[in-house]
N, C-alpha and C positions, 0 to 999 in steps of 0.2 A: 594090542590095541591098534593093529595095522588097519582095521576097518574105519577108523576115524578119519574125517577129512582134515585138510590143513587148517581150515577155519575153526573146526571143533578143537583142534589142538591149540590154536591160538587162544581160544577162550579158556582152555584148561591151564595153559602156562601163565595166564593172567589171573588165575584163581588167587584170591588174597591169602589163602592158607597154604599155598605152594611154598615149600622150603626155599630159603635164600642162603646166600653164603654165610650169613650170620648163624644159620643152623648147621650148615655142612662143616665149616671150619673146625669148631670144637669136637664134632663127631669123627672127623677124619685125621686131624693133625694134633700134635701135642705141643704145648708151650709156645703158642702163637704170640709173637711180639710185634705189634703193629708199629710201622714207621710212617712218618708224616712228611708232607711237603715236597715241592719240586725244586726248592732252592732258587726259584726265580720269581714266583709270584705268591704262592700260598698252597694251602691244602685243598683237596677236593673230596667231599664225602661220597661221591659217586663211585670212586675206586679206592679200595683199601689194599694195602700191601704190607707184607712183613716177613719175618724169618720164623721158621718153626721146624719141627721134627716130623717126618713121615716114616713110620715104621723103623725108627732108629736112625734115619738119614736126614741130615739138614737140607732143607729146601727153602726156596722163596715162593710165596704165594701172592699172586696179583688177582684181585677179584672185583667184579662190578657188583654194586650193592642195590638190591631192590628192597623196598619197604613193604610192610604189611598194613600200615595205617597212614593217615595223613601226615603225622609228625615225622615218622620214619622216612616217608617219601620226600618230604620237604628237606630233611637233613641230607638225603642222597640225591637231591634234584631229580627224583623219579628215575634214578639209574641212568641219567643222561650226562656223561662226563663233560667237564670243561677241559680246555687244553692243559691246565695244570695237573689234571688227573692223569692224562697220558704222559706228561713229562715226569710225573712222580713214578709211574709204572716203569718208564724207561730208565730212570735213575736207579731204581731198585733192581731192574734186570741187569744193568751194568755192574752193580755191586755183586749180584749173584755170579756173573761171569768172572769177576776178579777172584772170588773165593771158591770157584768151581762148584757152585750149588745149582742143581736143576731148578728150572722155573716152571711153576704150575699156574696156568691162567684159567680162571673160572669166568665165563662170559655170560652175561645176562643183562642186556640193554636193548631198548627199542631203537637206539641210535645216539650219536653224539649230540650234545646240546647245540642248537643252531641260533642262539640269541646273539644280539649285537655285541655284547661285551665279550662273549667267547670268540667271535670273529675278530674283534679288535686285538685280542691276545694271541691270535694265530692258530685257530682251531685246525684249519686245513694243514698247516705246516706241522703241527704237533702230531697229527695222525700219520701224515706222510713220512715223517722222521721215524716214527715207531715201525712202520712197514719196512723201511730201509734198514734200520738198526737191528731189528729182530731177525731179519733175513741172514745176517752175518754174526749173530750173537754166538759166541764160542762156549756154549753150554747147552744142555738138553732143555728143550721147551715142549711141554705138553699142554694143550688147550682143550677145554671141555665147554660146550655150550649147554648151559643148565636150563634155560627157558627160551627167551628171545635173543637172537643174535642179529641185530639190525645194522646193516650197511657198514660204512667205514668205522663207525663207533664200536662195532664188534671186531672187525678185521684188524684193528689196531692192536688187539691182544690175540689175534688168531693166526699170526704168522708163526709156524711151529713145526716141530718134527712129526707130530701126530695130532690130529684133530678128532675128537670124539664128541658125540651128542647124546644127551639123555633121550630116551625113545620118543618122548613127546615134544622135544625141543624143535625150534625153527631157526633157520639161518638163511638170511636173505640179503640181496644186493640193495634192497630198499624196503621200507615197511610196506605192507599191503595198502595201508591208507595213502601213503605217499605215491605208490604205484597208481592207484585209482585216481588220485588227484591230478597226476601228470598226464596219464594216458587218456582218461575219459573226462577230465575236469569235474569229477564227481566223487568226493571222498566217501559218499554213502555206499559206493560199490566195493567197499573193503572186502566183504566176504567173497565176492566173485574174483577179485584180484588175488586173494589169498590162495584160492584153489587153482589158480592158473600158474603161480610163480615157481612151483617145484621147489618148495622150501622145507619139506619134512626130512627127517633123518634118513628115511629110506630113499627118497629122491636124491639126496646129496651123496649118499653112499654109492648109488648107481652112477652118478656123474663123476665120481672120483674125488669129491671135495671132502667128504666125511670118511675117516678111516675106520671108525668103530661106532657101534650103537650100544649104549649102556642101558640095561633094563631099569625100569622104575618099579616101585611097589605096585601091587595089583590095583588098577583103577587110577593110578597116577601118584606122583611123588608126595602129594599132599596127604595121602592116606598113611604114609609111614616115612618120615624123614630118616629114621634110623636104618630101615631096610635099604632105602635108596642110597644112603651114604655108604652102606656096606658094599653095594654093587659098584659105586663110584670108586671107593677105596681099592677094591680088588682090581679094577681096570687100571688105575694109576700105578699100582704096584707092578703089574705085568708090563705096562708100557714103559716105565722107567727101567726095568730090567732089560727090555729089548734095546733101549737106546744107550744105556750105560755100557753095553757090551761093544759098542762101536766107537771108533776114534772120532775126534771132533771134526777133522777134515772130511771124513766119510759122511758124517751127519750133515755137514754144511752142503756138500755136493747133493745129497739126497733131498735136503730141504729145498734147494734151488730147483732141482728137477721136479719136485712135487708141485711147486707153484707155477712153473713154466708150462706144465701139462694141463692145468685147469683152463677150460675154455677152448682148448685145441680140438679140432675135429676135421674129418676129411669127408668130402662129398664124393659119392659114387656116380 
């Protein structure tokens, strides 16, 4: 589906029938046991996390939740996490580090929630702390963008040893609508902004941000959650094997180097 524009892919990943983490987790993992709360304020339905088994190995899964209808979206705040969601994710990542479990992050958010209450509770600090702590987390971290990967809200779960994207997923420094609103003061130019931002999996692989592109079912993941989950599972298995062969100090050095290189360029 390489002929699709970025905006066409944006519409595809916003298809109400596109699989969410609620579909993928039971298809890929066994015995998922969800854990709640950040131990500071409360729980956040926009991010779920828990312990489970992946092909016989214990792992921790952290996932941003999209809904398929109004009730599901209200429960998950339309996949826009509050600071307590990021603090919950960090708490569970630290737990995984303690027990030597790999962490698998499934990213699918238009961005972190920017409401007044979220700002009062330290949204910026929560995201920044995740960036800092995940950079030195002493266990394997694999992240996959399933649909939308918007701004710092996605990057808070995107500091990892290997980042992959489903073939129609998008990963951006800002949402196309936000880009249009800031640059042109016209949110209606979202389509134009989307096609300028270089946010498709192919664009980001060429830029060195995305390490792997995972195929979807023919026509898009919404046509077969099972087949897309199989592709995703095969990628996760191979990625974990690659990372488990390396020592933690080597992984941390590679993780640091990976993110230091992003955005670096030389002028001729």
